[in-house]
C-alpha positions in Angstrom: -9.4 1.1 33.5 -11.7 -1.1 35.7 -14.6 -3.0 34.2 -17.5 -4.8 35.7 -19.6 -3.7 38.7 -18.6 -0.7 40.8 -16.2 -1.5 43.6 -14.7 0.5 46.5 -12.0 2.8 45.2 -13.7 3.3 41.8 -14.3 6.8 40.4 -18.0 7.3 39.6 -19.6 10.2 37.7 -23.1 11.0 38.8 -25.2 13.0 36.3 -28.5 14.6 37.4 -31.5 15.3 35.0 -30.1 18.8 34.3 -26.8 17.4 33.1 -24.8 18.5 36.2 -22.0 16.1 36.9 -20.4 15.1 40.2 -17.3 12.9 40.5 -16.9 10.8 43.6 -14.6 8.0 44.7 -16.5 5.1 46.2 -15.8 4.2 49.8 -17.8 1.8 51.9 -19.9 3.4 54.6 -19.6 7.0 53.1 -22.3 9.1 51.5 -22.4 11.8 48.8 -24.4 14.9 49.8 -25.9 17.6 47.6 -28.8 20.1 48.1 -30.9 17.4 46.3 -30.3 14.8 49.0 -27.7 12.2 49.8 -26.6 9.0 48.1 -25.0 6.1 50.0 -21.8 4.8 48.4 -22.9 1.3 49.5 -25.9 1.6 47.2 -23.6 1.9 44.2 -20.9 -0.7 45.2 -21.6 -3.9 43.5 -24.1 -2.4 40.9 -23.3 -2.4 37.2 -22.0 0.7 35.4 -24.9 2.6 33.9 -27.2 2.2 36.9 -29.7 4.8 38.0 -29.7 5.7 41.7 -32.2 7.9 43.4 -31.1 10.3 46.2 -32.9 10.8 49.5 -34.4 13.9 48.0 -35.9 12.0 45.0 -33.4 13.1 42.3 -32.3 10.3 39.9 -28.6 10.1 39.0 -27.0 8.1 36.2 -23.9 6.5 37.5 -21.0 5.9 35.1 -17.2 5.7 35.3 -15.9 9.1 34.0 -14.3 9.3 30.6 -10.8 10.7 30.3 -12.3 13.9 28.9 -14.5 14.2 32.0 -11.6 13.5 34.3 -9.2 16.0 32.8 -11.8 18.8 32.9 -12.5 18.2 36.6 -9.0 17.4 37.8 -7.1 19.5 40.3 -5.1 22.1 38.5 -1.8 23.9 38.8 -1.3 25.0 35.2 -4.3 25.2 32.8 -5.2 21.8 31.3 -5.2 21.0 27.6 -8.9 20.8 26.5 -10.1 17.4 25.2 -10.8 18.8 21.8 -7.1 19.8 21.5 -5.8 16.6 23.2 -7.8 14.6 20.6 -6.2 16.6 17.8 -2.7 16.0 19.3 -3.3 12.3 19.5 -4.5 12.2 15.9 -2.4 14.7 14.1 0.8 13.8 16.0 0.0 10.2 15.4 0.6 9.0 18.9 0.6 5.2 18.5 0.9 2.2 20.8 4.6 1.8 21.8 5.5 5.3 20.8 8.4 7.0 22.6 7.2 10.5 23.4 9.0 13.5 24.9 6.6 16.0 26.6 7.4 19.5 28.0 5.9 20.6 30.2 3.7 18.3 32.2 1.5 21.1 33.7 -1.4 19.5 35.6 -0.9 16.1 33.9 -4.0 16.2 31.6 -2.1 15.8 28.4 0.2 13.2 30.1 -2.8 11.0 30.7 -3.9 11.2 27.1 -0.3 10.4 25.9 0.1 7.5 28.3 -3.1 5.9 27.4 -2.3 6.2 23.6 1.3 5.0 23.9 0.4 2.2 26.3 2.6 0.3 28.7 4.8 -0.8 25.8 5.6 2.9 25.0 7.3 5.6 26.9 6.3 9.1 27.9 9.1 11.3 29.4 7.6 14.5 30.8 9.7 17.5 31.8 8.2 20.0 34.2 10.3 22.8 35.6 8.0 23.7 38.5 8.0 21.2 41.4 4.5 22.3 42.6 3.0 21.6 39.1 4.9 18.3 38.9 3.4 17.2 42.2 -0.1 18.0 41.0 0.6 16.2 37.7 1.9 13.1 39.4 -1.2 12.9 41.7 -3.6 13.4 38.8 -2.0 10.8 36.6 -1.7 8.2 39.4 -5.3 8.9 40.5 -6.6 8.3 36.9 -4.5 5.1 36.3 -4.9 3.8 39.9 -1.2 4.1 40.6 2.1 4.9 39.0 2.1 4.3 35.2 5.0 2.0 34.2 5.6 3.9 31.0 5.9 7.4 32.6 9.0 9.2 33.6 8.4 12.6 35.2 11.5 14.8 35.4 11.4 18.0 37.5 13.7 20.4 35.6 13.8 22.6 32.5 13.9 20.8 29.2 17.7 20.4 28.6 19.3 21.5 25.3 20.1 17.8 24.7 17.6 15.5 26.4 18.7 12.1 27.4 17.7 9.5 24.7 14.9 7.1 25.6 16.9 4.1 24.5 20.6 3.9 24.5 20.4 1.2 21.7 18.9 3.4 18.9 18.2 6.7 20.7 15.7 9.3 19.7 12.1 10.0 20.3 9.3 9.2 17.9 7.3 12.3 19.0 8.0 15.5 20.8 5.0 17.4 22.3 5.8 21.0 23.5 3.2 22.7 25.8 5.3 25.5 27.1 5.6 29.3 27.0 8.4 29.6 24.4 8.6 26.4 22.3 10.5 28.4 19.6 13.6 28.4 21.9 13.7 24.6 21.6 13.7 24.1 17.9 17.2 22.8 17.9 16.5 20.6 20.9 13.5 19.2 19.1 15.4 18.3 16.0 18.2 16.7 18.1 15.7 14.6 20.1 13.6 13.3 17.2 14.4 10.3 15.0 14.2 10.8 11.2 10.5 10.8 10.3 9.6 11.8 13.8 7.1 14.5 14.5 7.0 17.6 16.8 3.6 19.0 18.0 3.6 22.4 19.7 0.6 23.8 21.6 0.5 27.6 22.0 -2.1 30.2 23.0 -1.5 33.4 21.1 -0.9 34.4 17.5 2.5 35.9 18.5 3.6 32.6 19.9 2.2 30.8 16.8 4.2 33.0 14.5 7.5 32.7 16.4 7.1 28.9 16.7 6.4 28.3 13.0 9.3 30.6 12.0 11.7 28.9 14.4 10.7 25.4 13.2 10.9 26.5 9.6 14.3 28.1 10.0 15.8 25.2 12.0 16.9 23.4 8.9 16.1 19.8 9.8 12.3 19.9 9.8 9.8 19.8 6.9 7.4 22.7 6.4 5.3 23.2 9.6 1.5 23.1 9.6 -0.6 25.2 11.9 -4.3 25.2 12.8 -6.9 25.5 15.6 -10.2 23.7 16.2 -13.5 25.1 17.4 -16.2 23.0 19.0 -19.9 23.8 18.9 -22.6 21.7 20.3 -26.1 21.3 18.8 -29.5 21.3 20.5 -31.6 18.5 19.1 -35.2 18.0 20.3 -37.5 16.6 17.7 -37.7 19.2 14.9 -36.1 21.8 17.0 -32.5 21.6 15.8 -30.2 24.5 16.3 -26.7 25.3 17.3 -26.0 25.9 21.0 -25.6 29.5 22.1 -22.2 28.7 23.8 -19.3 27.0 22.2 -15.7 26.1 23.0 -14.0 28.5 20.8 -10.3 29.4 20.8 -8.2 27.5 23.3 -4.9 27.2 21.5 -3.1 26.7 18.3 -1.4 23.5 17.2 1.8 23.3 15.1 3.3 20.1 13.7 6.4 19.4 11.6 8.3 16.2 10.6 12.0 15.5 11.1 14.0 15.0 8.0 16.8 12.6 7.5 20.3 13.6 8.8 22.1 15.8 6.4 19.0 16.7 4.4 17.7 20.2 4.0 14.1 21.1 3.4 13.2 22.1 -0.2 12.4 25.8 -0.7 8.9 26.9 -0.2 6.9 27.3 -3.4 4.2 29.7 -2.4 4.7 33.5 -2.5 5.0 35.2 0.9 2.3 37.6 1.9 3.0 41.3 2.0 4.6 42.2 5.3 5.4 38.6 6.1 8.7 39.6 7.6 10.0 42.7 9.3 12.5 43.3 6.4 9.7 43.1 3.9 7.6 45.6 5.9 10.5 48.1 6.0 11.2 47.8 2.3 7.6 48.2 1.2 7.3 52.1 1.5 10.5 52.5 -0.6 9.3 50.2 -3.2 6.0 51.9 -3.4 7.7 55.3 -3.7 9.9 54.0 -6.5 7.0 52.9 -8.5 4.9 56.1 -8.1 4.4 58.3 -11.3 6.3 61.6 -11.2 4.2 64.7 -10.4 2.5 66.4 -13.4 2.9 63.3 -15.6 -0.3 62.0 -17.0 
């Protein structure tokens, strides 16, 4: 990301006193127009980040380069983007590190690809599969716009995720991380296990409880993965003005569920679960429950 004074070609986020944000790309000789007046790009070029510029209508704007969270929420979209609160959880809980080799499916609008690429860095590798060519075009433009050009560590492949993805490195093969943001990740449990190195981690992003259940059960039953963990995060802002401190009326509630699991060594099976299953945890248990209850019921007339 660029540093120093603003230059032509830089992205700038302009924030007005009400907190409304506008993202512009600086170009010599051009102006930004709103109902609050106009701002000349030339008045920003050469000024330091964090400057305040006043429009022709008298409104003051704070000028900053957008954060990645700002950029992903305002980018052009094909598929829905992964919210920053979930992207942050993926980077932390999936332990995306500098130099990591990451398999992503699908790329969508490129929001999560940006987060993964920035975390893995130029020494890492992010291979993104996207089956829809129109989404892939949007993702490519969004990623290149954010990084200022093609990222050297990114491979975007326009096709369905294959049953056996090509290894990232012929020398030792295998991915450190697999991130699945797709409609039916449970169909790729075997693919995930085959793609990961021992100790690697899969992280799945799903929207509904039905998808969550099927994904967890598929990973649990695959046989090469440790016990999956599942959760969601909720984000609530707070209004703070002197002693007036209260939660905001609106919050970012459910956006999606995250599921993670670690790859075991070759030939190792996961140990049996120790906790008791809940009533009705499986279809078979649900069908057997009425018969079990009937068998345990006292006979009529017996006290």
